[in-house]
N, C-alpha and C positions, 0 to 999 in steps of 0.2 A: 438552627439545623447545625450539627456537627460538622467540623473542619474536613474529615473525610466525607461525607455527605455532598458537601459544597464543591470539591473537588471533582467528584464523579459527575456531578451533575453539569459542571462546566465543561469537563471532557465530553459528555455526550451532548451539550448544545453546541461546542465547536464542531462535533461529527456530523449532528443533526443540519447544520449550514452547510458542511462541505457537500453532503447530501444533495440540498436543496440546490448548490453551485453546480453540480455535476449535470443534473438532471435539465437544468437550464442550460447549459452547453449542448444537450442533445437536443433541446426543443427550439435552439437555436440555430442549429446546422454547423456551429464553430468548427467540427472535425471536418473536412471535406476534401475529396481529391483537388489536387492540382495547388494545393498550400503547403507552405513549408512549414516544418514542424516548429520551428522558431516564432514564426507567424500566429501559429496556433496557440502557442503556450503564451503570447503576448495576450491572444485574445480572452482565454483563461483568466489572466493576471488581471486584466482590465476589468471583465466581467464581475469578478471578486472585490475589487474595488468598488463597481457601480453598485453591487447588490448590497453589499456588508461594509463597506468602507476598509476593506484589508488592504493594508501598505506593506506588509512584512510574510515573509514565506521563509520559515525555518531550516527548510533544506531546498537545494537546487529545484528548479521546476523542470519536470519530463514531462516530454510528448514523444513518444516514438512509434516508429512506423516499420513495416517490412521487414528486412534484415536486422534493424536497428533493434527490434523488440525481442531479440537473443541477450541483447547486451544487458549485465547486472546494473544496479543503481552506480556503483563506484567507475564505472565506464564513463566515457564522454563520445559517443560516437559523430561523425560529422552530420552538420544539419543536414536533412533529406526531403526532398519533396513527396508528399503522400501520393501515392498511386489510387487508381479507379477500385481494386480488389483487396487492397491492405487491409491488414490488422494493425489497429492504432491502440496503442494506452497510454494513460496518463496520471501521473504522481503527482501530487502537490500537498505541499504542507502548509498550509495557510493558518495565520495566527490570528484567532478570534479574541481580542481584548486580552493579550497576554497570554491566550491557553491554545495549546498546537491541537490542530488536528492532524491527521496521515491518512490520506484516503486514496485508492487506485482503482481505476476501472478500465473495460476493453470495449473498444468498438470494431466492429466488421462491418468493412465497407463492400458490398459485394455478395455474391451468394455461394461463395465457396464452403462445401459442407464441413470439411474438416476444419476450418476456421472457426465455422459457428460452434462445433462440437467441442473444440478446444475452449472457446468463451463460456459455454454454457458448463462446462467442466471446474470452471474457477471457483465459483461460490459452493459446489458441490465440496472439493477438497478444503476449502475454507471451511464449511460448516463440520464435516467431518473431522478437522482438526482441533476446531473449537470444543465439540463435544469431548476427544480425547483428554484436553486440557480441563474441561468439567468434571471428568471421572476419574481424573488421577491427582489429588488432592496435593501431593508431594513432588509434581511434574517438574524437572529441569528444562532449562531451555535447550540442553543437548538432546535430552530425551523429545521433546516435542519438535525438534528440528528432524530428529530422525522419524518420525511417525509422518510427518507430513511430506518428506523426501516417499516414504513407504507409500501413502497414499497416492500420490504422484505417479509412480510405477504402475500402481495398479488399475489408475487410471488411463494407463497408456502413455504417459508423457514423460519428460524429463524435467527435474525441477532446475529452474536457470539460475540461482543465486548461491552464495556462500551462506546465507543466512535465511531465516523464514520471519523474522521480526525484531522489534527491539522495545525498549520503555518510552513511554509517552509521558507529557506532563506540562507543567508550568514552562513556559519558554523563560531561557533555554535549557532544555534538558540536556542537549549535547555537551555545553559547557561545563555541566557540574557532572556528566558521567563520562565524558570523553569517548573514547574508543575501547573501555575497558571491556574484555568478552561477555563478562555477566551483564551487561545491557543489553546482549542481544540474544537472539532465539537460533542458537548456533553450536556446532561443536565445540566442545572445550567449555560452555557455559554449563556449570555442574551443580549452581546454588540453585535451591528451590525458588522457583519463580514467584510464588506466594510469600512475599516477605515482604519487610517493610526497608526503605531507603537510608542511605546516612544521617538524613532530615526525622528519621521516624515516621515516615510517611508510608503509605502502603503502594508497592509498586503497581503501576498498570501498564496495560501491555497491546502493542499492534502486532496484528498477524500478518504477513504478508504470503501471498502464492505467486509463484512465478514459473507459468509452464511453460515448456518451449517444445518445439516439433523441429529438431536441429535439421534433420533432412529437409524437410520441406522450406526450411528458412524463415519461420516465424513463432512469436510465441503471445502470450498474454500475460496480464498481472492483475493482484484484485487484493484490496488491503482495506482492512479499517481496525477498528477496537477489537482486541479478543476477549477479555474479562469484565467488561461493561456492555450494558446495552443487550 
């Protein structure tokens, strides 16, 4: 198997494990009212270790609920106890055998129809963003970000973050790429996304969708591999 095929297979395997992890989180009911976000985050951390021997995460572990779901990644809102009718999202970056996964999903506690609609729109916006990527061979990070923001507005929501994704690869990609804008799907990222990195390897990308309803005070988050799978 060629090196690039191996890299792709490892990234897909890491994501498959993240999918299994989140499915088990839901099966075990780890996200529940009355628990602090930090407690739930630690439960997910411990479950990742139990299932896959995960010891490290390449970015901070995020569990956010209620108004905290309006905050983008770089913010650090105070720990909050999850409420009965909250929207909750989890964003984890587990490292599986030195390969990064980055996976985010949203859960709705209660029967609020608007919250359920926002949650259900997350994968739809993601799929439309992926389709745009697939049909525009020379797309830049800036162009894809603009399209995701447009799709978000079309669905009736506001986009909640300064970017809509980033490079992913062998740990630690953040050390390799730093905070360079070309590592993100964001305004100012003008290089074609389909390119090789400084090591001559194909760039692989995570697409993030953060939809918010600022008036009602909640949001949702969804992320996974963009160019593989």
